[in-house]
N, C-alpha and C positions, 0 to 999 in steps of 0.2 A: 783750625776746627778740629777736634778731633776725628779720628776714624767712626769711635759710637756714635757720637753725635751728627757724623753727618749718612750712617747706617740712620739712624733714629729719625732725624728729617728726613732719607727717605721713603721711608717707610708713612713718616705723618705726607707726605704729601702721593704717596701710589693710594691710602687712604679716601683723600680726599679725592684725587681721580676717578676713582673707584663711587665715592657717594656722588660726584656728579654725573658720572657717566649712568648710573643710577635713574636720577631727576631726569637727565637727558634719554632718560627712552621713556620713563613715565609723562615725560613731558611729551613727546612725539604720539605715546599711543591718546593721550586727550585729546590735541591737533586731530588726530584721525577721526574719534567718535564728534570730537563738533562738527567737522565737518561731515562725517557722516549725518547729526541731526539738524545740520543745514539743509542737507540736501532729501531729507525725507519731511521736513517745513514747506520746501519747496514745490512737492506734491501734493502734502495737506492741503498746502495755500491757495492748489493752481488756479487759476481765474479767478479767485478774491478780489476786491480793489483793496487798495492797503487801508482804506477806516476798517472794513471787516475784517483784514487782518490783524490791529489792533484792538480790536474787540475782541476776536478768539485768546489776543494775548491776556486780555484783562481777563477773559471768564478762566482761561486755566490759570492765574495767578490766584484766584478766589480762592476756586480748588484747592490750592496748595495750601493756600489759608485754612483747609477743612470749612469750609463755607463758601457756597455758591451762590454768586450775586452777580448778575448779570447787567451790562454797560446801559444807563441810559439812550436814548434814543430820543429824535423831538418827537416822534409820536409816543412815545413811554413817556413821559415828560408830560405831554398834553392828558394823556388818562391817568394819570396823577394828578394833573390841575381837575380835572373834573372828577373824578372819585371824591376828593377832598371838600369838593362846593356839593357833591351830590351829600357827603355827612353830613356837610353844615347843614342842609338844607333840612336833612334825617330829624336830625338834632333841632327845629327850630320847631319843627313837624310837632316831634316829640314833644316839645315846651305848651304849643300850643295843646295836645290834645290833653297834655295834664292839667294842664288850667279850665278848659272847657269839662272838664269831670265831675275839677274839685265845686265848678260854680253850679253842678246839677247836683252834686251833694249837698251845697250847702240850701236848694231849693228846696 
């Protein structure tokens, strides 16, 4: 190996070491940030049950997507079924009323 080639290889290795050091510092900063976020989550979710924490995560994820979508609970599923049932009954009553009006008009 010539001395010029050895110098070039050494410079290349020094550049790689510098890049790796920058990446190490970046990753170390990211780990600190993640640690701070985890600590913040603990304080925010203090006294919440695991299921409640998951619901909060789902809400946050939907907000990040730009649309607030609340997770369905057993109660909200029940209310949705009741709403759908009431809508069906209303549609049926509308149909009955329309038929009644049509009969009266024909008389």
